[in-house]
Legacy VTK file of the C-alpha trace (Angstrom):
# vtk DataFile Version 3.0
C-alpha trace
ASCII
DATASET POLYDATA
POINTS 302 float
-56.904 -4.755 95.245
-53.622 -5.445 93.609
-55.185 -7.837 91.038
-57.742 -5.216 90.134
-55.079 -2.604 89.730
-52.917 -4.867 87.514
-55.792 -5.665 85.149
-56.158 -1.992 84.287
-53.935 0.847 83.208
-54.733 4.257 84.602
-53.933 7.473 82.694
-53.959 10.760 84.633
-54.940 13.854 82.684
-53.782 17.029 84.346
-55.244 20.081 82.635
-54.336 23.682 83.424
-56.816 23.702 86.306
-56.516 22.040 89.641
-58.956 19.280 88.664
-57.220 15.981 87.744
-58.975 13.458 85.525
-58.223 9.754 85.517
-58.765 7.407 82.550
-58.589 3.661 83.059
-58.092 1.194 80.103
-57.749 -2.577 80.191
-54.209 -3.871 80.424
-54.488 -5.994 77.285
-55.699 -3.193 74.987
-52.268 -1.680 74.080
-50.864 -5.108 73.283
-53.909 -5.975 71.230
-53.655 -2.663 69.416
-49.968 -3.163 68.665
-50.663 -6.711 67.491
-53.521 -5.530 65.300
-51.380 -2.807 63.767
-48.524 -5.261 63.164
-50.900 -7.754 61.591
-52.420 -5.035 59.437
-48.988 -3.872 58.356
-47.954 -7.424 57.469
-51.213 -7.960 55.582
-50.763 -4.720 53.669
-47.143 -5.625 52.879
-48.163 -9.048 51.596
-50.997 -7.522 49.596
-48.802 -4.900 47.993
-46.124 -7.462 47.239
-48.641 -9.822 45.639
-50.137 -6.903 43.743
-46.714 -5.851 42.502
-45.896 -9.396 41.481
-49.201 -9.700 39.658
-48.728 -6.371 37.898
-45.155 -7.328 37.045
-46.389 -10.610 35.601
-49.028 -8.776 33.582
-46.419 -6.295 32.356
-44.008 -9.067 31.416
-46.759 -10.919 29.588
-47.738 -7.725 27.786
-44.117 -7.094 26.831
-43.779 -10.636 25.511
-46.936 -10.242 23.441
-45.746 -6.834 22.226
-42.419 -8.373 21.277
-44.207 -11.131 19.349
-46.378 -8.525 17.619
-43.305 -6.447 16.724
-41.547 -9.558 15.439
-44.555 -10.478 13.310
-44.775 -6.938 11.990
-41.034 -6.970 11.188
-41.399 -10.334 9.466
-44.336 -8.983 7.505
-42.308 -5.933 6.486
-39.448 -8.218 5.401
-41.856 -10.262 3.310
-43.201 -7.078 1.747
-39.649 -5.968 0.980
-38.799 -9.347 -0.534
-41.988 -9.278 -2.569
-41.226 -5.771 -3.817
-37.641 -6.821 -4.497
-38.857 -9.823 -6.501
-41.208 -7.594 -8.455
-38.378 -5.160 -9.082
-36.032 -7.970 -10.140
-38.691 -9.315 -12.431
-39.149 -5.916 -14.075
-35.369 -5.463 -14.200
-35.007 -8.880 -15.812
-37.363 -7.991 -18.619
-35.666 -4.613 -19.035
-32.282 -6.361 -19.201
-33.681 -8.827 -21.705
-34.777 -5.986 -23.951
-31.463 -4.208 -23.355
-29.485 -7.332 -24.265
-31.472 -7.758 -27.462
-30.916 -4.083 -28.331
-27.168 -4.435 -27.645
-26.983 -7.571 -29.767
-28.693 -5.711 -32.590
-26.281 -2.776 -32.228
-23.273 -5.123 -32.132
-24.558 -6.961 -35.180
-25.009 -3.696 -37.104
-21.557 -2.491 -36.058
-20.033 -5.801 -37.065
-21.656 -5.610 -40.501
-20.386 -2.041 -40.984
-16.834 -2.974 -39.948
-16.869 -6.032 -42.186
-18.020 -3.872 -45.083
-15.317 -1.262 -44.346
-12.588 -3.892 -43.994
-13.801 -5.942 -46.952
-14.206 -9.074 -44.839
-16.619 -11.850 -45.718
-16.603 -13.422 -42.249
-17.259 -17.181 -42.190
-19.048 -16.652 -38.900
-21.876 -14.842 -40.684
-23.367 -18.102 -41.825
-25.300 -18.688 -38.653
-24.835 -20.512 -35.420
-26.812 -17.879 -33.500
-30.549 -17.606 -33.469
-31.125 -13.884 -33.001
-34.863 -14.389 -32.824
-34.728 -16.405 -29.587
-38.006 -16.168 -27.740
-37.526 -14.650 -24.292
-41.097 -15.208 -23.173
-40.227 -17.966 -20.696
-41.931 -18.440 -17.368
-38.801 -19.606 -15.590
-36.371 -16.749 -15.043
-33.445 -19.110 -14.561
-34.083 -20.705 -17.963
-34.457 -17.264 -19.494
-31.132 -16.116 -18.073
-29.508 -19.324 -19.338
-30.831 -18.601 -22.811
-29.477 -15.046 -22.625
-26.122 -16.332 -21.390
-25.957 -18.814 -24.275
-26.828 -16.092 -26.794
-24.166 -13.790 -25.340
-21.584 -16.581 -25.314
-22.337 -17.390 -28.949
-22.121 -13.710 -29.831
-18.831 -13.473 -27.911
-17.383 -16.362 -29.918
-18.635 -14.834 -33.149
-17.115 -11.466 -32.232
-13.811 -13.104 -31.302
-13.689 -14.714 -34.733
-14.665 -11.414 -36.314
-11.974 -9.536 -34.358
-9.369 -12.084 -35.434
-10.479 -11.639 -39.047
-10.428 -7.866 -38.622
-6.969 -7.851 -37.019
-5.672 -10.095 -39.772
-7.178 -7.765 -42.354
-5.658 -4.694 -40.681
-2.313 -6.477 -40.426
-2.505 -7.238 -44.131
-3.450 -3.662 -45.007
-0.535 -2.339 -42.919
1.759 -4.743 -44.761
0.723 -3.642 -48.263
3.329 -1.105 -49.553
0.876 1.510 -50.747
2.329 4.534 -48.912
4.380 6.979 -50.992
7.858 6.629 -49.428
9.040 10.207 -49.951
8.182 13.624 -51.273
9.482 14.265 -54.761
8.716 14.342 -58.451
8.766 11.240 -60.613
11.831 11.459 -62.867
11.859 7.897 -64.171
9.048 5.367 -64.345
8.838 1.580 -64.200
9.613 -0.307 -67.419
11.862 0.114 -70.431
13.853 3.358 -70.562
17.091 4.759 -71.956
19.832 4.258 -69.419
21.331 7.679 -68.518
24.867 6.234 -68.530
24.916 3.737 -71.393
22.177 5.448 -73.453
20.816 1.995 -74.197
17.252 0.793 -73.646
17.133 -1.098 -70.361
14.374 -2.296 -68.055
13.931 -0.001 -65.041
12.686 -2.124 -62.111
11.319 0.711 -60.024
10.408 4.365 -59.955
12.688 7.340 -59.266
11.463 10.137 -56.969
13.777 13.175 -57.013
14.285 15.727 -54.258
17.094 17.393 -52.315
19.695 15.404 -50.375
18.556 14.627 -46.832
14.857 14.398 -47.706
13.142 11.891 -45.407
12.501 8.397 -46.780
9.766 6.367 -45.066
8.677 2.724 -45.050
5.870 2.132 -47.531
4.439 -0.520 -45.176
5.282 -2.166 -41.887
7.881 -4.894 -42.048
11.320 -6.185 -41.083
14.657 -4.838 -42.287
16.387 -7.647 -44.190
19.150 -5.532 -45.734
20.738 -2.229 -44.731
24.039 -1.246 -46.333
25.873 -0.625 -49.595
24.499 -2.674 -52.503
26.636 -2.134 -55.604
25.162 0.332 -58.087
22.214 0.890 -55.754
24.530 2.566 -53.238
23.239 2.769 -49.674
20.188 0.544 -49.760
17.428 -0.613 -47.424
15.289 -3.676 -48.176
12.150 -4.454 -46.157
10.214 -7.715 -45.986
6.526 -7.015 -45.310
5.216 -10.552 -45.398
2.367 -11.733 -47.617
4.942 -11.911 -50.439
5.713 -8.149 -50.397
9.233 -6.670 -50.359
10.374 -3.093 -51.005
13.775 -1.619 -51.917
14.999 1.927 -51.191
18.256 2.847 -52.995
20.768 5.703 -53.452
20.343 6.958 -49.845
22.771 9.406 -48.262
22.185 7.920 -44.793
20.601 4.727 -43.427
18.680 4.992 -40.121
17.833 1.307 -39.513
19.699 -1.980 -39.219
18.982 -5.572 -40.165
16.368 -7.176 -37.911
14.607 -3.925 -36.998
10.796 -3.929 -37.040
9.463 -0.799 -38.713
5.975 0.637 -38.885
4.233 2.025 -41.925
5.403 5.621 -42.407
8.459 5.266 -40.149
11.572 7.094 -41.361
14.244 4.593 -42.458
16.773 6.679 -44.417
17.716 10.016 -45.976
17.592 10.648 -49.708
20.910 10.987 -51.540
22.898 10.080 -54.645
25.038 7.159 -53.512
25.945 4.382 -55.925
25.349 4.754 -59.686
23.256 7.910 -59.749
22.991 11.152 -61.698
21.543 13.179 -58.824
19.723 13.130 -55.494
16.730 10.848 -55.734
15.139 7.686 -54.309
15.010 4.551 -56.420
11.985 2.612 -55.096
11.066 -0.963 -56.009
8.175 -3.257 -55.044
8.512 -7.052 -55.321
5.493 -9.352 -55.036
6.414 -13.017 -54.653
9.926 -12.080 -55.904
8.534 -10.508 -59.057
9.079 -6.746 -59.607
5.855 -4.745 -59.870
5.155 -1.200 -61.015
5.169 0.827 -57.737
2.827 3.430 -59.206
0.102 0.777 -59.288
0.160 0.782 -55.472
1.462 4.163 -54.312
-0.156 7.542 -55.147
1.310 9.217 -58.223
LINES 1 303
302 0 1 2 3 4 5 6 7 8 9 10 11 12 13 14 15 16 17 18 19 20 21 22 23 24 25 26 27 28 29 30 31 32 33 34 35 36 37 38 39 40 41 42 43 44 45 46 47 48 49 50 51 52 53 54 55 56 57 58 59 60 61 62 63 64 65 66 67 68 69 70 71 72 73 74 75 76 77 78 79 80 81 82 83 84 85 86 87 88 89 90 91 92 93 94 95 96 97 98 99 100 101 102 103 104 105 106 107 108 109 110 111 112 113 114 115 116 117 118 119 120 121 122 123 124 125 126 127 128 129 130 131 132 133 134 135 136 137 138 139 140 141 142 143 144 145 146 147 148 149 150 151 152 153 154 155 156 157 158 159 160 161 162 163 164 165 166 167 168 169 170 171 172 173 174 175 176 177 178 179 180 181 182 183 184 185 186 187 188 189 190 191 192 193 194 195 196 197 198 199 200 201 202 203 204 205 206 207 208 209 210 211 212 213 214 215 216 217 218 219 220 221 222 223 224 225 226 227 228 229 230 231 232 233 234 235 236 237 238 239 240 241 242 243 244 245 246 247 248 249 250 251 252 253 254 255 256 257 258 259 260 261 262 263 264 265 266 267 268 269 270 271 272 273 274 275 276 277 278 279 280 281 282 283 284 285 286 287 288 289 290 291 292 293 294 295 296 297 298 299 300 301
């Protein structure tokens, strides 16, 4: 009786009435049920875990492929950019080539005009530069080398031209062709009757008369080689302009420069006066070329 009772589990159901119901189940059923549920739960857990791992693997693989695709697309875009950049550089190169040729033509025209204005026959005009260089080369590097050589040659030619031009301007600034003061011509270059001795004597310069204190200016740029009293000339300034030119300014009332000073063309150097052997306020002006006196009115405006 006891063995039979142990092999079963009885469940009493007591409803609201007086009748009691009894339900008997085998003893092993609850354990089997719990075991089945535990096994099912474990199986489901393993399944879900494997499923998650599989999906994660698929997602990772998809991400890797997407990354490769994005990388390829980016690389393709970079290649497109480089290709467009090369096309742009190619177009820019040809534009620059045309621009360089235009600039060379403009520079050449300007150089010719300046040479004509300055009266320069530049030795560099004889050649040395082929201005008709063909730019239709397939290799851009060679083309740029050709352009660089042309520009370098043009640079050298322009440097020579600029040196010639500067030398010409320096010469023009050194020629005493500026009227040194304002005044009327009272005595010209050459033989004249001396106002003191009344004899015919050679007058080595030109006399320009005006009031005392009138500004006297350098007829050209140069260096002061004398500034002081010079016998009958009175207060005198002598300038050396180079290129064989010297000028003399005599009978001044005041000297504004000293020996060794560098003066520019048109710079005030003294004040007009009547110092020395003079009959009135005026400037006695002489021009010497290679130590030979020359008629100033051949160089300065009358």
